[in-house]
PyMOL Python script that loads the backbone (N, CA, C, O; Angstrom):
from pymol import cmd

cmd.read_pdbstr("""\
ATOM      1  N   MET A   1       5.171 -97.580 -96.073  1.00  0.00           N
ATOM      2  CA  MET A   1       6.278 -98.115 -97.082  1.00  0.00           C
ATOM      3  C   MET A   1       6.373 -97.071 -98.086  1.00  0.00           C
ATOM      4  O   MET A   1       7.464 -96.574 -98.365  1.00  0.00           O
ATOM      5  N   GLN A   2       5.261 -96.701 -98.659  1.00  0.00           N
ATOM      6  CA  GLN A   2       5.480 -95.869-100.180  1.00  0.00           C
ATOM      7  C   GLN A   2       6.473 -94.622 -99.723  1.00  0.00           C
ATOM      8  O   GLN A   2       7.361 -94.388-100.543  1.00  0.00           O
ATOM      9  N   TRP A   3       6.460 -93.911 -98.718  1.00  0.00           N
ATOM     10  CA  TRP A   3       7.530 -92.840 -98.582  1.00  0.00           C
ATOM     11  C   TRP A   3       8.865 -93.286 -98.588  1.00  0.00           C
ATOM     12  O   TRP A   3       9.725 -92.452 -98.868  1.00  0.00           O
ATOM     13  N   VAL A   4       9.296 -94.755 -98.262  1.00  0.00           N
ATOM     14  CA  VAL A   4      10.345 -95.176 -98.213  1.00  0.00           C
ATOM     15  C   VAL A   4      10.979 -95.413 -99.633  1.00  0.00           C
ATOM     16  O   VAL A   4      12.144 -95.292-100.011  1.00  0.00           O
ATOM     17  N   PHE A   5       9.770 -95.812-100.336  1.00  0.00           N
ATOM     18  CA  PHE A   5      10.181 -96.004-101.647  1.00  0.00           C
ATOM     19  C   PHE A   5      10.512 -94.803-102.640  1.00  0.00           C
ATOM     20  O   PHE A   5      11.324 -94.811-103.566  1.00  0.00           O
ATOM     21  N   ASN A   6       9.557 -93.614-102.153  1.00  0.00           N
ATOM     22  CA  ASN A   6       9.834 -92.411-102.880  1.00  0.00           C
ATOM     23  C   ASN A   6      11.085 -91.835-102.417  1.00  0.00           C
ATOM     24  O   ASN A   6      11.841 -91.308-103.234  1.00  0.00           O
ATOM     25  N   ALA A   7      11.391 -91.890-101.105  1.00  0.00           N
ATOM     26  CA  ALA A   7      12.670 -91.176-100.813  1.00  0.00           C
ATOM     27  C   ALA A   7      13.745 -91.991-101.555  1.00  0.00           C
ATOM     28  O   ALA A   7      14.617 -91.378-102.170  1.00  0.00           O
ATOM     29  N   TYR A   8      13.735 -93.307-101.533  1.00  0.00           N
ATOM     30  CA  TYR A   8      14.749 -93.999-102.440  1.00  0.00           C
ATOM     31  C   TYR A   8      14.896 -93.554-103.933  1.00  0.00           C
ATOM     32  O   TYR A   8      15.986 -93.296-104.444  1.00  0.00           O
ATOM     33  N   VAL A   9      13.875 -93.499-104.486  1.00  0.00           N
ATOM     34  CA  VAL A   9      13.669 -92.906-105.868  1.00  0.00           C
ATOM     35  C   VAL A   9      14.197 -91.653-106.104  1.00  0.00           C
ATOM     36  O   VAL A   9      14.902 -91.417-107.085  1.00  0.00           O
ATOM     37  N   ILE A  10      13.856 -90.708-105.138  1.00  0.00           N
ATOM     38  CA  ILE A  10      14.235 -89.267-105.405  1.00  0.00           C
ATOM     39  C   ILE A  10      15.674 -89.225-104.976  1.00  0.00           C
ATOM     40  O   ILE A  10      16.360 -88.320-105.449  1.00  0.00           O
ATOM     41  N   PHE A  11      16.205 -90.050-104.175  1.00  0.00           N
ATOM     42  CA  PHE A  11      17.938 -89.933-103.994  1.00  0.00           C
ATOM     43  C   PHE A  11      18.623 -90.552-105.018  1.00  0.00           C
ATOM     44  O   PHE A  11      19.656 -90.071-105.482  1.00  0.00           O
ATOM     45  N   PHE A  12      18.129 -91.586-105.407  1.00  0.00           N
ATOM     46  CA  PHE A  12      18.892 -92.295-106.623  1.00  0.00           C
ATOM     47  C   PHE A  12      18.641 -91.393-107.701  1.00  0.00           C
ATOM     48  O   PHE A  12      19.710 -91.239-108.292  1.00  0.00           O
ATOM     49  N   GLY A  13      17.718 -90.714-108.245  1.00  0.00           N
ATOM     50  CA  GLY A  13      17.590 -89.803-109.381  1.00  0.00           C
ATOM     51  C   GLY A  13      18.601 -88.558-108.977  1.00  0.00           C
ATOM     52  O   GLY A  13      19.279 -88.052-109.871  1.00  0.00           O
ATOM     53  N   GLY A  14      18.670 -88.197-107.974  1.00  0.00           N
ATOM     54  CA  GLY A  14      19.580 -87.115-107.471  1.00  0.00           C
ATOM     55  C   GLY A  14      21.032 -87.433-107.779  1.00  0.00           C
ATOM     56  O   GLY A  14      21.801 -86.642-108.325  1.00  0.00           O
ATOM     57  N   LEU A  15      21.374 -88.798-107.336  1.00  0.00           N
ATOM     58  CA  LEU A  15      22.602 -89.211-107.785  1.00  0.00           C
ATOM     59  C   LEU A  15      22.865 -89.392-109.280  1.00  0.00           C
ATOM     60  O   LEU A  15      23.954 -89.056-109.745  1.00  0.00           O
ATOM     61  N   LEU A  16      21.871 -89.930-110.071  1.00  0.00           N
ATOM     62  CA  LEU A  16      22.273 -90.062-111.657  1.00  0.00           C
ATOM     63  C   LEU A  16      22.513 -88.572-112.141  1.00  0.00           C
ATOM     64  O   LEU A  16      23.345 -88.293-113.004  1.00  0.00           O
ATOM     65  N   LEU A  17      21.798 -87.746-111.580  1.00  0.00           N
ATOM     66  CA  LEU A  17      21.695 -86.195-112.182  1.00  0.00           C
ATOM     67  C   LEU A  17      23.099 -85.656-111.830  1.00  0.00           C
ATOM     68  O   LEU A  17      23.691 -84.922-112.621  1.00  0.00           O
ATOM     69  N   LEU A  18      23.667 -86.041-110.568  1.00  0.00           N
ATOM     70  CA  LEU A  18      24.854 -85.609-110.141  1.00  0.00           C
ATOM     71  C   LEU A  18      26.000 -85.941-110.853  1.00  0.00           C
ATOM     72  O   LEU A  18      26.948 -85.218-111.162  1.00  0.00           O
ATOM     73  N   GLY A  19      25.761 -87.374-111.128  1.00  0.00           N
ATOM     74  CA  GLY A  19      27.020 -88.005-111.988  1.00  0.00           C
ATOM     75  C   GLY A  19      27.128 -87.780-113.299  1.00  0.00           C
ATOM     76  O   GLY A  19      28.167 -87.948-113.938  1.00  0.00           O
ATOM     77  N   GLY A  20      25.737 -87.272-113.894  1.00  0.00           N
ATOM     78  CA  GLY A  20      25.956 -86.945-115.381  1.00  0.00           C
ATOM     79  C   GLY A  20      26.629 -85.652-115.460  1.00  0.00           C
ATOM     80  O   GLY A  20      27.358 -85.398-116.420  1.00  0.00           O
ATOM     81  N   ARG A  21      26.383 -84.609-114.279  1.00  0.00           N
ATOM     82  CA  ARG A  21      26.762 -83.032-114.414  1.00  0.00           C
ATOM     83  C   ARG A  21      28.164 -83.640-114.306  1.00  0.00           C
ATOM     84  O   ARG A  21      28.777 -83.671-115.373  1.00  0.00           O
ATOM     85  N   MET A  22      28.829 -84.156-113.170  1.00  0.00           N
ATOM     86  CA  MET A  22      30.112 -84.458-112.905  1.00  0.00           C
ATOM     87  C   MET A  22      31.112 -84.880-114.405  1.00  0.00           C
ATOM     88  O   MET A  22      32.170 -84.373-114.776  1.00  0.00           O
ATOM     89  N   SER A  23      30.397 -85.852-114.957  1.00  0.00           N
ATOM     90  CA  SER A  23      30.935 -86.425-116.106  1.00  0.00           C
ATOM     91  C   SER A  23      31.157 -85.510-117.214  1.00  0.00           C
ATOM     92  O   SER A  23      32.050 -85.602-118.056  1.00  0.00           O
ATOM     93  N   ASP A  24      30.198 -84.562-117.124  1.00  0.00           N
ATOM     94  CA  ASP A  24      30.328 -83.479-118.141  1.00  0.00           C
ATOM     95  C   ASP A  24      31.256 -82.240-117.548  1.00  0.00           C
ATOM     96  O   ASP A  24      31.523 -81.284-118.277  1.00  0.00           O
ATOM     97  N   LEU A  25      31.653 -82.300-116.411  1.00  0.00           N
ATOM     98  CA  LEU A  25      32.561 -81.343-116.315  1.00  0.00           C
ATOM     99  C   LEU A  25      34.077 -82.046-116.332  1.00  0.00           C
ATOM    100  O   LEU A  25      35.053 -81.489-116.836  1.00  0.00           O
ATOM    101  N   PHE A  26      34.107 -83.098-115.826  1.00  0.00           N
ATOM    102  CA  PHE A  26      35.555 -83.807-115.595  1.00  0.00           C
ATOM    103  C   PHE A  26      35.855 -84.818-116.381  1.00  0.00           C
ATOM    104  O   PHE A  26      37.006 -85.253-116.361  1.00  0.00           O
ATOM    105  N   GLY A  27      34.709 -85.487-117.372  1.00  0.00           N
ATOM    106  CA  GLY A  27      35.261 -86.399-118.294  1.00  0.00           C
ATOM    107  C   GLY A  27      34.578 -87.551-117.764  1.00  0.00           C
ATOM    108  O   GLY A  27      34.348 -87.697-116.564  1.00  0.00           O
ATOM    109  N   GLN A  28      34.235 -88.422-118.724  1.00  0.00           N
ATOM    110  CA  GLN A  28      33.248 -89.800-118.514  1.00  0.00           C
ATOM    111  C   GLN A  28      34.498 -90.648-117.883  1.00  0.00           C
ATOM    112  O   GLN A  28      34.447 -90.995-116.703  1.00  0.00           O
ATOM    113  N   ARG A  29      35.256 -90.865-118.440  1.00  0.00           N
ATOM    114  CA  ARG A  29      36.235 -91.990-118.154  1.00  0.00           C
ATOM    115  C   ARG A  29      36.732 -91.806-116.630  1.00  0.00           C
ATOM    116  O   ARG A  29      36.880 -92.785-115.899  1.00  0.00           O
ATOM    117  N   ARG A  30      37.023 -90.250-116.124  1.00  0.00           N
ATOM    118  CA  ARG A  30      37.544 -90.156-115.029  1.00  0.00           C
ATOM    119  C   ARG A  30      36.570 -90.443-113.749  1.00  0.00           C
ATOM    120  O   ARG A  30      36.993 -90.912-112.692  1.00  0.00           O
ATOM    121  N   ILE A  31      35.283 -90.115-113.977  1.00  0.00           N
ATOM    122  CA  ILE A  31      34.194 -90.243-113.190  1.00  0.00           C
ATOM    123  C   ILE A  31      33.820 -91.919-113.065  1.00  0.00           C
ATOM    124  O   ILE A  31      33.426 -92.462-112.033  1.00  0.00           O
ATOM    125  N   PHE A  32      33.994 -92.438-114.083  1.00  0.00           N
ATOM    126  CA  PHE A  32      33.653 -93.813-114.270  1.00  0.00           C
ATOM    127  C   PHE A  32      34.675 -94.903-113.279  1.00  0.00           C
ATOM    128  O   PHE A  32      34.336 -95.917-112.668  1.00  0.00           O
ATOM    129  N   MET A  33      35.942 -94.292-113.391  1.00  0.00           N
ATOM    130  CA  MET A  33      37.326 -94.910-112.743  1.00  0.00           C
ATOM    131  C   MET A  33      37.065 -94.472-111.300  1.00  0.00           C
ATOM    132  O   MET A  33      37.474 -95.276-110.462  1.00  0.00           O
ATOM    133  N   TRP A  34      36.466 -93.362-110.828  1.00  0.00           N
ATOM    134  CA  TRP A  34      36.321 -93.022-109.517  1.00  0.00           C
ATOM    135  C   TRP A  34      35.150 -93.894-108.691  1.00  0.00           C
ATOM    136  O   TRP A  34      35.045 -94.191-107.501  1.00  0.00           O
ATOM    137  N   GLY A  35      34.293 -94.177-109.901  1.00  0.00           N
ATOM    138  CA  GLY A  35      32.995 -95.152-109.118  1.00  0.00           C
ATOM    139  C   GLY A  35      33.493 -96.533-109.205  1.00  0.00           C
ATOM    140  O   GLY A  35      32.917 -97.388-108.532  1.00  0.00           O
ATOM    141  N   PHE A  36      34.488 -96.860-109.950  1.00  0.00           N
ATOM    142  CA  PHE A  36      34.584 -98.344-110.191  1.00  0.00           C
ATOM    143  C   PHE A  36      36.238 -98.245-110.133  1.00  0.00           C
ATOM    144  O   PHE A  36      36.905 -97.973-111.132  1.00  0.00           O
ATOM    145  N   PRO A  37      36.796 -98.496-108.854  1.00  0.00           N
ATOM    146  CA  PRO A  37      38.039 -98.495-108.539  1.00  0.00           C
ATOM    147  C   PRO A  37      38.990 -99.538-108.987  1.00  0.00           C
ATOM    148  O   PRO A  37      40.168 -99.363-108.676  1.00  0.00           O
ATOM    149  N   PHE A  38      38.642-100.707-109.737  1.00  0.00           N
ATOM    150  CA  PHE A  38      39.258-101.917-109.967  1.00  0.00           C
ATOM    151  C   PHE A  38      39.928-101.739-111.145  1.00  0.00           C
ATOM    152  O   PHE A  38      40.588-102.661-111.624  1.00  0.00           O
TER     153      PHE A  38
END
""", "prot")
cmd.dss("prot")
cmd.show_as("cartoon", "prot")
cmd.util.cbc("prot")
cmd.orient("prot")
């Protein structure tokens, strides 16, 4: 069970880093609207 938790934390942390880098490159509003389509 511990490895499932670790994999989830690593994956989520990677997505946070990727989202931060994408918002630096493309702008915060564009990335936010891409992830929140309503």
